[in-house]
A tleap script that builds the chain and sets N, CA, C and O, in Angstrom:
source leaprc.protein.ff14SB
mol = sequence {
  NMET ARG ARG GLY ARG ALA GLN GLY ASP GLU
  VAL LEU LEU GLU GLU ILE GLU GLU THR ALA
  GLY ALA GLU GLU GLU GLY TYR ARG GLU ALA
  GLU LEU ARG ALA ILE LEU PHE ARG VAL LEU
  THR PRO GLU GLU LEU ASP LEU THR GLN ALA
  LEU LEU GLU GLY PHE LYS GLN ARG GLU ILE
  ALA GLU ASN LEU GLY VAL SER GLN GLN ALA
  VAL ALA ALA ARG LEU ARG LYS ILE ARG ASP
  LYS LEU LYS GLY ILE ILE ALA SER CMET
}
set mol.1.N position { -100.974 133.926 112.042 }
set mol.1.CA position { -101.041 135.357 111.830 }
set mol.1.C position { -99.730 136.022 112.222 }
set mol.1.O position { -99.217 136.868 111.491 }
set mol.2.N position { -99.193 135.646 113.362 }
set mol.2.CA position { -97.927 136.247 113.789 }
set mol.2.C position { -96.806 135.920 112.827 }
set mol.2.O position { -95.924 136.740 112.570 }
set mol.3.N position { -96.854 134.720 112.305 }
set mol.3.CA position { -95.797 134.306 111.402 }
set mol.3.C position { -95.756 135.208 110.173 }
set mol.3.O position { -94.675 135.604 109.735 }
set mol.4.N position { -96.905 135.534 109.617 }
set mol.4.CA position { -96.963 136.435 108.464 }
set mol.4.C position { -96.388 137.796 108.799 }
set mol.4.O position { -95.679 138.397 107.992 }
set mol.5.N position { -96.695 138.277 109.983 }
set mol.5.CA position { -96.171 139.588 110.394 }
set mol.5.C position { -94.652 139.534 110.526 }
set mol.5.O position { -93.958 140.466 110.120 }
set mol.6.N position { -94.144 138.457 111.087 }
set mol.6.CA position { -92.697 138.332 111.257 }
set mol.6.C position { -92.006 138.346 109.899 }
set mol.6.O position { -90.960 138.975 109.736 }
set mol.7.N position { -92.587 137.656 108.930 }
set mol.7.CA position { -92.005 137.659 107.593 }
set mol.7.C position { -92.073 139.049 106.984 }
set mol.7.O position { -91.135 139.485 106.316 }
set mol.8.N position { -93.165 139.738 107.211 }
set mol.8.CA position { -93.292 141.108 106.721 }
set mol.8.C position { -92.267 142.022 107.364 }
set mol.8.O position { -91.709 142.899 106.704 }
set mol.9.N position { -92.016 141.818 108.662 }
set mol.9.CA position { -91.002 142.605 109.364 }
set mol.9.C position { -89.620 142.339 108.785 }
set mol.9.O position { -88.805 143.253 108.661 }
set mol.10.N position { -89.357 141.074 108.428 }
set mol.10.CA position { -88.064 140.728 107.838 }
set mol.10.C position { -87.880 141.427 106.499 }
set mol.10.O position { -86.796 141.930 106.201 }
set mol.11.N position { -88.928 141.460 105.696 }
set mol.11.CA position { -88.861 142.134 104.403 }
set mol.11.C position { -88.600 143.617 104.607 }
set mol.11.O position { -87.777 144.203 103.904 }
set mol.12.N position { -89.287 144.227 105.555 }
set mol.12.CA position { -89.092 145.645 105.848 }
set mol.12.C position { -87.662 145.895 106.307 }
set mol.12.O position { -87.038 146.867 105.881 }
set mol.13.N position { -87.140 145.033 107.167 }
set mol.13.CA position { -85.772 145.173 107.652 }
set mol.13.C position { -84.781 145.072 106.495 }
set mol.13.O position { -83.820 145.839 106.438 }
set mol.14.N position { -85.005 144.139 105.578 }
set mol.14.CA position { -84.133 144.001 104.413 }
set mol.14.C position { -84.156 145.270 103.566 }
set mol.14.O position { -83.113 145.717 103.089 }
set mol.15.N position { -85.336 145.847 103.379 }
set mol.15.CA position { -85.450 147.080 102.603 }
set mol.15.C position { -84.703 148.224 103.279 }
set mol.15.O position { -84.037 149.016 102.611 }
set mol.16.N position { -84.811 148.310 104.592 }
set mol.16.CA position { -84.104 149.353 105.339 }
set mol.16.C position { -82.599 149.163 105.198 }
set mol.16.O position { -81.870 150.129 104.975 }
set mol.17.N position { -82.129 147.920 105.329 }
set mol.17.CA position { -80.698 147.640 105.201 }
set mol.17.C position { -80.198 147.978 103.804 }
set mol.17.O position { -79.105 148.524 103.659 }
set mol.18.N position { -80.984 147.661 102.768 }
set mol.18.CA position { -80.596 147.987 101.398 }
set mol.18.C position { -80.500 149.494 101.206 }
set mol.18.O position { -79.563 149.984 100.577 }
set mol.19.N position { -81.461 150.223 101.744 }
set mol.19.CA position { -81.460 151.682 101.636 }
set mol.19.C position { -80.250 152.266 102.349 }
set mol.19.O position { -79.578 153.148 101.816 }
set mol.20.N position { -79.971 151.776 103.551 }
set mol.20.CA position { -78.816 152.262 104.309 }
set mol.20.C position { -77.526 151.948 103.564 }
set mol.20.O position { -76.608 152.769 103.535 }
set mol.21.N position { -77.453 150.776 102.969 }
set mol.21.CA position { -76.267 150.399 102.199 }
set mol.21.C position { -76.073 151.300 100.998 }
set mol.21.O position { -74.947 151.689 100.686 }
set mol.22.N position { -77.158 151.634 100.324 }
set mol.22.CA position { -77.079 152.519 99.162 }
set mol.22.C position { -76.646 153.920 99.578 }
set mol.22.O position { -75.859 154.561 98.882 }
set mol.23.N position { -77.158 154.394 100.708 }
set mol.23.CA position { -76.761 155.716 101.202 }
set mol.23.C position { -75.282 155.736 101.551 }
set mol.23.O position { -74.578 156.696 101.237 }
set mol.24.N position { -74.809 154.679 102.202 }
set mol.24.CA position { -73.394 154.602 102.569 }
set mol.24.C position { -72.523 154.563 101.318 }
set mol.24.O position { -71.479 155.213 101.268 }
set mol.25.N position { -72.943 153.807 100.314 }
set mol.25.CA position { -72.206 153.730 99.051 }
set mol.25.C position { -72.153 155.101 98.390 }
set mol.25.O position { -71.111 155.506 97.875 }
set mol.26.N position { -73.269 155.813 98.404 }
set mol.26.CA position { -73.309 157.159 97.839 }
set mol.26.C position { -72.381 158.103 98.581 }
set mol.26.O position { -71.730 158.952 97.971 }
set mol.27.N position { -72.321 157.955 99.902 }
set mol.27.CA position { -71.425 158.787 100.707 }
set mol.27.C position { -69.976 158.498 100.348 }
set mol.27.O position { -69.182 159.422 100.172 }
set mol.28.N position { -69.626 157.212 100.238 }
set mol.28.CA position { -68.248 156.843 99.894 }
set mol.28.C position { -67.867 157.366 98.523 }
set mol.28.O position { -66.748 157.839 98.321 }
set mol.29.N position { -68.796 157.281 97.578 }
set mol.29.CA position { -68.523 157.780 96.235 }
set mol.29.C position { -68.302 159.288 96.256 }
set mol.29.O position { -67.397 159.791 95.591 }
set mol.30.N position { -69.111 160.003 97.005 }
set mol.30.CA position { -68.954 161.455 97.111 }
set mol.30.C position { -67.623 161.805 97.771 }
set mol.30.O position { -66.949 162.751 97.360 }
set mol.31.N position { -67.250 161.046 98.788 }
set mol.31.CA position { -65.974 161.280 99.468 }
set mol.31.C position { -64.806 161.033 98.514 }
set mol.31.O position { -63.842 161.799 98.497 }
set mol.32.N position { -64.891 159.969 97.726 }
set mol.32.CA position { -63.845 159.661 96.755 }
set mol.32.C position { -63.730 160.767 95.715 }
set mol.32.O position { -62.625 161.190 95.375 }
set mol.33.N position { -64.860 161.235 95.212 }
set mol.33.CA position { -64.835 162.335 94.238 }
set mol.33.C position { -64.181 163.580 94.827 }
set mol.33.O position { -63.397 164.248 94.151 }
set mol.34.N position { -64.495 163.894 96.071 }
set mol.34.CA position { -63.906 165.068 96.720 }
set mol.34.C position { -62.391 164.925 96.820 }
set mol.34.O position { -61.657 165.884 96.583 }
set mol.35.N position { -61.929 163.738 97.169 }
set mol.35.CA position { -60.488 163.493 97.258 }
set mol.35.C position { -59.842 163.652 95.890 }
set mol.35.O position { -58.800 164.296 95.762 }
set mol.36.N position { -60.456 163.067 94.869 }
set mol.36.CA position { -59.895 163.166 93.519 }
set mol.36.C position { -59.790 164.616 93.068 }
set mol.36.O position { -58.781 165.014 92.485 }
set mol.37.N position { -60.819 165.406 93.333 }
set mol.37.CA position { -60.802 166.808 92.918 }
set mol.37.C position { -59.763 167.614 93.697 }
set mol.37.O position { -59.233 168.599 93.183 }
set mol.38.N position { -59.472 167.208 94.922 }
set mol.38.CA position { -58.453 167.902 95.719 }
set mol.38.C position { -57.044 167.550 95.269 }
set mol.38.O position { -56.159 168.406 95.262 }
set mol.39.N position { -56.833 166.294 94.892 }
set mol.39.CA position { -55.489 165.780 94.651 }
set mol.39.C position { -55.057 165.899 93.191 }
set mol.39.O position { -53.896 166.199 92.912 }
set mol.40.N position { -55.973 165.667 92.270 }
set mol.40.CA position { -55.613 165.633 90.854 }
set mol.40.C position { -55.851 166.981 90.179 }
set mol.40.O position { -56.755 167.734 90.542 }
set mol.41.N position { -55.009 167.256 89.187 }
set mol.41.CA position { -55.196 168.459 88.379 }
set mol.41.C position { -56.372 168.226 87.431 }
set mol.41.O position { -56.785 167.083 87.237 }
set mol.42.N position { -56.914 169.286 86.840 }
set mol.42.CA position { -58.004 169.091 85.869 }
set mol.42.C position { -57.602 168.163 84.716 }
set mol.42.O position { -58.413 167.357 84.259 }
set mol.43.N position { -56.373 168.273 84.255 }
set mol.43.CA position { -55.901 167.404 83.173 }
set mol.43.C position { -55.841 165.948 83.630 }
set mol.43.O position { -56.201 165.043 82.877 }
set mol.44.N position { -55.386 165.725 84.867 }
set mol.44.CA position { -55.331 164.362 85.396 }
set mol.44.C position { -56.733 163.797 85.592 }
set mol.44.O position { -56.961 162.607 85.370 }
set mol.45.N position { -57.664 164.636 86.003 }
set mol.45.CA position { -59.057 164.194 86.138 }
set mol.45.C position { -59.627 163.785 84.783 }
set mol.45.O position { -60.313 162.768 84.675 }
set mol.46.N position { -59.342 164.578 83.748 }
set mol.46.CA position { -59.820 164.248 82.402 }
set mol.46.C position { -59.245 162.916 81.935 }
set mol.46.O position { -59.959 162.087 81.371 }
set mol.47.N position { -57.965 162.718 82.172 }
set mol.47.CA position { -57.306 161.480 81.771 }
set mol.47.C position { -57.896 160.286 82.522 }
set mol.47.O position { -58.158 159.239 81.932 }
set mol.48.N position { -58.097 160.454 83.809 }
set mol.48.CA position { -58.692 159.398 84.630 }
set mol.48.C position { -60.107 159.077 84.159 }
set mol.48.O position { -60.487 157.909 84.065 }
set mol.49.N position { -60.879 160.112 83.865 }
set mol.49.CA position { -62.253 159.915 83.392 }
set mol.49.C position { -62.273 159.154 82.068 }
set mol.49.O position { -63.088 158.252 81.877 }
set mol.50.N position { -61.380 159.518 81.162 }
set mol.50.CA position { -61.317 158.826 79.868 }
set mol.50.C position { -61.000 157.349 80.066 }
set mol.50.O position { -61.593 156.488 79.417 }
set mol.51.N position { -60.073 157.066 80.958 }
set mol.51.CA position { -59.708 155.678 81.232 }
set mol.51.C position { -60.892 154.922 81.837 }
set mol.51.O position { -61.166 153.783 81.457 }
set mol.52.N position { -61.591 155.559 82.778 }
set mol.52.CA position { -62.750 154.923 83.408 }
set mol.52.C position { -63.895 154.699 82.421 }
set mol.52.O position { -64.698 153.781 82.590 }
set mol.53.N position { -63.962 155.537 81.399 }
set mol.53.CA position { -65.005 155.383 80.383 }
set mol.53.C position { -64.663 154.302 79.372 }
set mol.53.O position { -65.460 154.014 78.478 }
set mol.54.N position { -63.480 153.697 79.505 }
set mol.54.CA position { -63.131 152.567 78.659 }
set mol.54.C position { -62.219 152.873 77.490 }
set mol.54.O position { -61.951 151.995 76.670 }
set mol.55.N position { -61.737 154.099 77.399 }
set mol.55.CA position { -60.810 154.423 76.322 }
set mol.55.C position { -59.475 153.736 76.578 }
set mol.55.O position { -59.022 153.652 77.720 }
set mol.56.N position { -58.852 153.249 75.523 }
set mol.56.CA position { -57.529 152.643 75.607 }
set mol.56.C position { -56.490 153.752 75.661 }
set mol.56.O position { -56.741 154.874 75.221 }
set mol.57.N position { -55.322 153.430 76.205 }
set mol.57.CA position { -54.253 154.427 76.276 }
set mol.57.C position { -53.935 154.984 74.887 }
set mol.57.O position { -53.693 156.182 74.735 }
set mol.58.N position { -53.937 154.124 73.889 }
set mol.58.CA position { -53.658 154.555 72.517 }
set mol.58.C position { -54.677 155.589 72.057 }
set mol.58.O position { -54.316 156.592 71.442 }
set mol.59.N position { -55.953 155.346 72.356 }
set mol.59.CA position { -57.011 156.280 71.963 }
set mol.59.C position { -56.867 157.616 72.690 }
set mol.59.O position { -57.055 158.679 72.099 }
set mol.60.N position { -56.535 157.548 73.960 }
set mol.60.CA position { -56.345 158.772 74.736 }
set mol.60.C position { -55.181 159.562 74.154 }
set mol.60.O position { -55.265 160.781 73.999 }
set mol.61.N position { -54.098 158.866 73.834 }
set mol.61.CA position { -52.919 159.518 73.256 }
set mol.61.C position { -53.273 160.217 71.947 }
set mol.61.O position { -52.862 161.354 71.715 }
set mol.62.N position { -54.028 159.542 71.101 }
set mol.62.CA position { -54.439 160.141 69.826 }
set mol.62.C position { -55.282 161.388 70.060 }
set mol.62.O position { -55.080 162.405 69.397 }
set mol.63.N position { -56.217 161.321 70.990 }
set mol.63.CA position { -57.081 162.474 71.284 }
set mol.63.C position { -56.298 163.653 71.846 }
set mol.63.O position { -56.624 164.808 71.573 }
set mol.64.N position { -55.261 163.358 72.633 }
set mol.64.CA position { -54.458 164.420 73.241 }
set mol.64.C position { -53.321 164.891 72.334 }
set mol.64.O position { -52.723 165.940 72.571 }
set mol.65.N position { -53.031 164.111 71.302 }
set mol.65.CA position { -51.929 164.459 70.410 }
set mol.65.C position { -50.565 164.218 71.044 }
set mol.65.O position { -49.605 164.939 70.772 }
set mol.66.N position { -50.493 163.195 71.892 }
set mol.66.CA position { -49.226 162.831 72.533 }
set mol.66.C position { -48.975 161.345 72.298 }
set mol.66.O position { -49.834 160.631 71.781 }
set mol.67.N position { -47.782 160.891 72.687 }
set mol.67.CA position { -47.463 159.476 72.509 }
set mol.67.C position { -48.166 158.626 73.569 }
set mol.67.O position { -48.576 159.118 74.620 }
set mol.68.N position { -48.288 157.350 73.260 }
set mol.68.CA position { -48.883 156.421 74.222 }
set mol.68.C position { -47.998 156.329 75.467 }
set mol.68.O position { -48.501 156.145 76.576 }
set mol.69.N position { -46.688 156.456 75.283 }
set mol.69.CA position { -45.768 156.432 76.417 }
set mol.69.C position { -46.013 157.626 77.345 }
set mol.69.O position { -45.900 157.500 78.565 }
set mol.70.N position { -46.345 158.775 76.769 }
set mol.70.CA position { -46.643 159.961 77.582 }
set mol.70.C position { -47.900 159.726 78.419 }
set mol.70.O position { -47.957 160.104 79.589 }
set mol.71.N position { -48.899 159.103 77.813 }
set mol.71.CA position { -50.131 158.792 78.551 }
set mol.71.C position { -49.823 157.806 79.674 }
set mol.71.O position { -50.300 157.972 80.797 }
set mol.72.N position { -49.027 156.781 79.373 }
set mol.72.CA position { -48.664 155.792 80.392 }
set mol.72.C position { -47.919 156.454 81.549 }
set mol.72.O position { -48.155 156.118 82.709 }
set mol.73.N position { -47.027 157.387 81.245 }
set mol.73.CA position { -46.273 158.091 82.291 }
set mol.73.C position { -47.210 158.940 83.147 }
set mol.73.O position { -47.067 158.985 84.369 }
set mol.74.N position { -48.156 159.605 82.516 }
set mol.74.CA position { -49.117 160.428 83.262 }
set mol.74.C position { -49.986 159.562 84.163 }
set mol.74.O position { -50.290 159.942 85.294 }
set mol.75.N position { -50.387 158.395 83.658 }
set mol.75.CA position { -51.199 157.480 84.466 }
set mol.75.C position { -50.406 156.946 85.658 }
set mol.75.O position { -50.960 156.779 86.744 }
set mol.76.N position { -49.107 156.677 85.461 }
set mol.76.CA position { -48.264 156.243 86.585 }
set mol.76.C position { -48.207 157.330 87.655 }
set mol.76.O position { -48.275 157.042 88.850 }
set mol.77.N position { -48.082 158.577 87.215 }
set mol.77.CA position { -48.037 159.703 88.155 }
set mol.77.C position { -49.347 159.783 88.951 }
set mol.77.O position { -49.334 160.001 90.163 }
set mol.78.N position { -50.465 159.605 88.260 }
set mol.78.CA position { -51.777 159.630 88.920 }
set mol.78.C position { -51.875 158.493 89.930 }
set mol.78.O position { -52.302 158.705 91.064 }
set mol.79.N position { -51.481 157.287 89.524 }
set mol.79.CA position { -51.527 156.131 90.431 }
set mol.79.C position { -50.660 156.370 91.666 }
set mol.79.O position { -51.058 156.039 92.783 }
set mol.80.N position { -49.474 156.944 91.460 }
set mol.80.CA position { -48.591 157.222 92.596 }
set mol.80.C position { -49.236 158.209 93.564 }
set mol.80.O position { -49.148 158.037 94.780 }
set mol.81.N position { -49.880 159.234 93.031 }
set mol.81.CA position { -50.573 160.203 93.884 }
set mol.81.C position { -51.661 159.512 94.696 }
set mol.81.O position { -51.779 159.722 95.904 }
set mol.82.N position { -52.453 158.687 94.021 }
set mol.82.CA position { -53.572 158.025 94.693 }
set mol.82.C position { -53.097 156.986 95.704 }
set mol.82.O position { -53.718 156.816 96.753 }
set mol.83.N position { -51.998 156.288 95.397 }
set mol.83.CA position { -51.445 155.331 96.362 }
set mol.83.C position { -51.028 156.045 97.637 }
set mol.83.O position { -51.241 155.537 98.737 }
set mol.84.N position { -50.432 157.226 97.490 }
set mol.84.CA position { -50.033 158.007 98.659 }
set mol.84.C position { -51.222 158.393 99.515 }
set mol.84.O position { -51.155 158.340 100.743 }
set mol.85.N position { -52.311 158.781 98.869 }
set mol.85.CA position { -53.527 159.155 99.596 }
set mol.85.C position { -54.110 157.940 100.309 }
set mol.85.O position { -54.478 158.019 101.481 }
set mol.86.N position { -54.191 156.829 99.607 }
set mol.86.CA position { -54.766 155.610 100.187 }
set mol.86.C position { -53.928 155.133 101.365 }
set mol.86.O position { -54.471 154.707 102.384 }
set mol.87.N position { -52.609 155.204 101.230 }
set mol.87.CA position { -51.720 154.754 102.304 }
set mol.87.C position { -51.895 155.597 103.564 }
set mol.87.O position { -51.711 155.100 104.675 }
set mol.88.N position { -52.248 156.865 103.395 }
set mol.88.CA position { -52.387 157.749 104.552 }
set mol.88.C position { -53.765 157.660 105.206 }
set mol.88.O position { -53.999 158.296 106.234 }
set mol.89.N position { -54.672 156.888 104.631 }
set mol.89.CA position { -56.034 156.790 105.172 }
set mol.89.C position { -56.113 155.753 106.268 }
set mol.89.O position { -57.183 155.536 106.837 }
savepdb mol mol.pdb
quit
C-alpha cells in the first residue's frame, strides 16, 4: 500500500515540476519580449517577426520593396543590438 502511495507522490511531484518549468519558461519568454520591444524599433520588430515566421530574406525584401542586401544589413544591425544586450546580462 505504501509503495503505491510513493509512486503516486512521485507522479504528483513530476506534475508540479512540469508546471513550474512551464511557468518559468513563460516568464523568460515575457522577459525576452519586453527586452525586444524596448531595444528594437517597430520596423526591426516586424523584420524579426517575419524572419521567425520562416520568411526568407529574399521574400522579406520583395515585401518591403528593398534589396536583399538591405534586408541583410538591417538584420546585422538587429543582431548587433541583441548581442550588446545579451553581453550586458
